[in-house]
N, C-alpha and C positions, 0 to 999 in steps of 0.2 A: 504493500500500500504506500509506503514511504517513497519507493521508486517512482510510482505513478504520480504522486503529488509533486515530487521534485521535478519530474519531466514536464508536467503541465505548467508549473510555475515558471520554469525557465522558458518554455515555449511562449507563454504570455508576455514575459518581459522582453524577449527578443522581437516578437511581433510588434509590440508597442513601440520599441525603439526604432524599428524599421518604418512604422507608419508615420511617426512624427519626426523623421530625420531631417528637420529644417534648421539651418544654421542662421541665427540672427547676426548677420555680418556687421551691421551698424544698428545701434539701438537708440531710440528716442532722440533723434536728431532733427535738423531743420529740413527745408525743402530739398528733394533729390531730383535732378533732371533725368531725362530719358537715357537709360544705359545704352551704350554702343559697343558692339562686339569688336574686340581687337586682340589678336594674337592669343586666342583661347582665354582671354580675360575680358573684363568690361571697363570702359571709361565712362565717367559721369562727373557731375559737380554736385556738391552737397553744401548746404549752408550750415557750417559747423560752428559751435559756440566758441571754439578756440581760434579758428582761422577765417571765419566768414565763408562766403561762397568761393570755392577754389576747386581745381581739377583733382580727381581721385582715380585710383585703379583698384580692382579687386579680382582675386582668383577664386573666390567663394569661401575663403577662410578668413577668420579674424586677423591672423598674423599676416596674411597676404593682401590686406586691405589698408591702403595708406594714401596720404596726400602726395601728389606729384610735385607741386610747387605752391608756396604761399606767396603768390604774385604781389598782392597787397598785404604787407606784413601785419600780423595781428588779426583781431576779430573783424576788421573792415573787409568788405567783399570786393572782388574784382567785378567789373561790369562786362558780362559775357554776351556775345552775339548769339541770338537764337534765330534759327532759320525762319525768315519771314516773320510771322507773328505767333508762332506756335508756343514760344517760351519753354520749349522742352529740349530740342535737339541742339547740342553744343559741338560735338566732334564729327569730323568728316575724314574718312579713311581712304588712303591710296597707297598701295604697296605696304611697306613696313613702317609707314609714318601716319600719324593722326594730326589733323590741323584744327585749330580753333582761333577765334579772334577775341580781343579784349579792347574795350574802349578805355583809354587812359584819361581823357578829358574831352572837352567839346571839339577839339581841333585835331586830335590824333587818334588813330586806331592801329592796333598792333596785330600782326599775324604771328601766332605761335605754332610750334610743332613739338611733338613728343614721340619717342619710340616706346613709351610705356614705362620708362624708368625715371627716377628723380633726376639723375645726372643727364639724361637725354631729353629733358623738357626745357625748351629754350625759346627766346625771342628770335623770330626769323626776319621780320621786316616791319618797320613802322611807316604809316602813310599819313600825310596831312589831308584830312577829309573835309575840313571846313564845317561851318555851322550857319545854317540859314537863319533869317530873322526870328522865326518861331523858336528855334533852338536857343538863340541868344537871349530871348525873353524868359526862357524856362529857368526855374530855380534848380533844376538838376545840374550836377557838375558834368554829366555825360552828354555827348552830342548824339545825333542820329546814327543809326547803323548804316554803313556804306557798303559792306560786303554782303550781298543778298543771295548769291547762288554759288554753290560749290559743285564741280563736276570732276570726279576721279577718272583718270585715263592713263593707262600704261605707266604705272608707278609715278605719275605726275598728278598734280592737282591744278585744275583750272578754276578760277574764281572771278566774279565780277566785282567791279570797284567803281564808286563815284567819288571823284576827287574834289578838292576845294573849289575849283573853277566850274564845277557843275558837270564836267564831262564824264561820260560812261566809257568803260573799257573792259576787255577780257584779259586777264593775266594768267601766266603759267609759272609753276614752280616745281622744282625737283627736290625741294626740301633744303636747299642751300640758298644763302643770300645772293650769290652771284648767279644762281640758276633761277631767280625770281624776276620775271621780266614781262613787259607788255607783249600781248599776242595779237589782239585785234581791237580796233577802235569802234565804239558803238555799244548800244545797250543790248546785251544778250539776255533774253527772257526765258530760254529753255535750252536743255542739252540732252542728247541721247547717245548711247554707245551701241554700235551694232557691228558684228563681224570685223572687229579690228579698226573701225573708223569712228570718229567722233562727229556727230551732227549737232549743230547749234543754230538757234534762231536769233536774228538780230533785227531790232527795229530800224526801219529805213524811213526817216522823216524828211529826207531830201527829195523823195519822189512825190508825185502828185497824181492820184491821192497817195497817202502814206501806205507803205507796204511792210511786210515782214520777210526778210531774206533768209533762206536756209543755206548754210555752208557745211561742207564736210572737211575733215582734217585727219592727218596721220599723227598729229601732235606737234608737227613742225611746219609743214606747208599746209595751205588751205585752198579749197576750191569752191566757187559759187555753184549751187545746185539748182535753186528755183526761187521764185518770188511768190508771196501769198498776200491776199488782202490783209489789212491791219487787224481785222477782227478774227483772223484765222491763225491757229498755232499748230505745230507738229506735236502729235501725241504718241506715235509709234513708227518703227521702221522695220521692214523685213527685206527679203532678198530682191523683191521686185518693186516695192512701193514705199512711199512716204505717206502715212496716214495723218489726216488733219481733222481738227474740230473747230467749227466756226461758232463764236460765242453769241453773235447777234441772232442767228436763226437756229442754233444748235444743229448744224449740218455736219454729218460725218462724210469725209471725202478722201480721195487718194489721187496721186498724180497719174497722168496718162502720158507715157513716153518720156523722152529726154528733155522736152521743152518745159516740163513742169506744169502743163495744163491740168487743172483740177477737174475731176469728175465727181459730182456729188452722188454718194451711194444712197443716202437717205436723209430726209429732213425730219428731225424729231419735233413733235408737237410742242408749241410754245407753252402749252398748259401742262407740261411734264410735272408729275408730283414731286414736291420738294424742289421746285425749279432752281437750277443752278447752271451757270455758264462755264463751270469747270468740270473736269472729269478725272477720276483715278483710273489708270490704265494698266492692265497686265496682258501679256500675250503668251499663248502656248503654241504648239506646232501648227494648229489649224485655225485659230480664232484670235482676234483682238477683242478683249473684254473690257468694257467701260462701265464704271459706276458713275451715273449722272443723276443728281438729285436722289430720289428714292427709287430709282430704277436701274436694272442691269441690262446693258445692250451688248451685242456682239457683232463682229464683222468677219465673214468668211474670207480667209486669205485666198482661197482657190477661186471663188466665184464673185467676190465682192458683195454678196448678199448681206444685208444688215437688218437687224430688228431687235425688238425688246425680248428678253428671255425670262425676266423675273421682276415682280413688283415687291419692293421692300417696304417695311413699315417705317423705316427711318433712314437717314442718309448713312452711307458707309463710314464706319469708324476705322476699320483696318481691312486690308486686302493683301493676300499673299498667293503666290503660285508654288504648288508642290506637284511634281510630276506634270500631268496634263490637266490638272484641275485647279481652279481658282477658288480660294476660300475667302469669304467676306464676313465680317461681323458688324452689327449695328447694336444700338442699345436696346432694341425691342424685338429683333428677329431670331435670336439665337445664332447658330452658325449656318451660313449659307454656302452651299457647294454648287459649282457650275463647271461644265466642260465647254461652255459656249453655245449649247443648244437648249431649247425649251425643255425637252424630255430629260436632259442631263442636269437640270437645275432643281435643287431641293433644299430643305432646311433640316438641321439636326437640333433636337430639343428647342423648339421655337419659343417655349415659355421661360427659358433660362437666359441669363445674361452671360455671354461668352466673350472672352478676349483671347486673341491669338498670341502664341509665344513666338516671337520673331527668332529666326534661326537661319544659319547658313548651311544646315544639314538638310539636303533635298530628299533624304530617305525617310525623314520623320517629321510629323506635324503634331504639335501639342497645343491644347487650348485650356484655359482656366475658366471654370464655370462658377458663378455666384448664384446660389439659390435664394428663395424668398427670405430665408433667415440670415442671408449674407455669409453663409458658410462656403468657403472656397475649396473646390476640388479640381484636380488635374486630370485631364484625359489625353489619350494618345490616339491618333488616327493611324491604323496599321499600314504597313508598307504596300499592301495591296489596295489600300484606300477604299475598302468596302465594309469596314466596321470600325466602331469606336470602342476603345478599351479604357477602363478606369485605371488610373495610376496611383493616386494617393489623395487624402484629404489634408488640407492645411489646418494647423491648430489655430485657435483664437487666443492670442496672448495680449494681456493688458488692454483688452478691448480693441485690439488691432487685428483686422481680419480681411481687409479689402485690398486686393492685389491689382496693380496696374503696371503697364510698360514692362512686361516680362520678355526676357530674351534668353536664349539657350546657346551655350558654347562649351565645348569639351565635356558634354554630358551633364552640365550643371545649368539649372534654370534659375535665373536671377529675377526677382520681382521687387518693385516698390510696394511696401506695405504701410497702410494707414487706416485710420478710422473713417468709415464711409460717410458718417454725418459731417465730421469736420473737414474731411477730404483733402486737407493740406498738411497740417502738422499736429502732433509730432509724426515724423516718418521714420521708417526703418528699411534696411536693405536685407532681404531674405535670400538664401540660396538653398536649393534642393538638388541632390544628386540623383539623376534619373537612372533606373536600372535597365540593362539590356538595350541601350539606346541604338546600337547598330543592328541588332537582330530582334525586333519586336515579335511577340508571340502572335502570329496571324491566325492561329487555329482557334483561339478563344474568342467568344462573342460577348463576354462580359467578365469584369474583374480581370485578374491575371496580368495586369499591365506590368507588374513588377516581378522580379525574379525571386525564387525561394532562397532565403538566406542559407548558405551552405552549413552554417553552425547548427541550424535547425535540423538539417538532414543528418548531421553527425549525431546530434543529441537523440534524434528519433531512433537511430541505429543502436545506440547504447540502451535505449529503453526497450527495444525488441529483444536485444540480447539478454537483458535482465529478466524479462518475462520467460524466455526459454529456459534460463537457469532455474527459475523458481518452479517451472513445470517439471 
């Protein structure tokens, strides 16, 4: 009897330890920005009581989580550039380097670079960006953000810049001061990379009427490709076409021939639900998928046929491509899956709030689900993409149980954790080690997301042996 009780007790303890194997990497701190995957670690900034808001790195352990540089010494914060107005994204990766910008005052903005180490975090170049009349009247000590777009390409980083004289330009850097130089004059509004070439769109206000010019580049030389109406922008590129979206009539089109003539594939109704003149775009081998307002549309690469494939209850929050399927989350729909066709579009758990776990691992897709009680659970889409497996439930610690901005690298899922009601502070950084990340169990249709702890198997063997001896 004692053998049985001992075995059951140890089994329970090991199972409990495995279920709640969440590391609180940072506890009760200030605002944490969106983590960015870099060299099997993550980069982020945190508003720390000792340092203010500064850049940090983490490998998923407390010992491996530390500040990279206290740029503004002491508890005062550096003023970081956030991409457009998201106030989340700080770091931009190209090759073995990560780039970020810091506003030093109203007249100067700095481009910084890091290799993920404290000694490798350094100032790359400072720009005089100017301060318009509104900026000069502002009580803030910081000016407007001048670097608005970062495009990684071939171990280089391209970025847009507005200088003190009001001019716009595209710059290129290889991570060295001498290798940071002007590449193209003009206001670049978008950039795409496809099959070894960089495509970027430049406003052309010298033409009448105004146009948007599309250029291609190998990173050193550049070639003019086509010209578009000012209300039209490039959204995708494939082997044969450049796909565009017109914001005035929400018209999806693509070029016809080398002269760049646009052929409209479909004009979306101006009464589109959740009307929006912007689109989030992903493409698989056969379709261009666009999330526009509260609708999903697709364009066939083979035929050019375009149409709506799914009505969403809310605008897209996250969108990702794994294999040949596009996964979309909103605040009200659950997890939406589409292959670009109407019959291949459906929802998973539509009554639950789901958030995708961003990852560079194309063989695994994870998402975190919050139920009505705000209990967070982790699920895995198996590598055949035909079933969903439960992985683990997250504990509720000190009233903190709401997880956002989750990313996975090196088998570890990092999440920002905070109280759902307060939604901001205090925040924590949590890390969870995923089991069998390379070979998920595709044969199971429920549970089974995690591997059986080998110590449990050994203990169970001792238990069976004891029973045989007693018999």
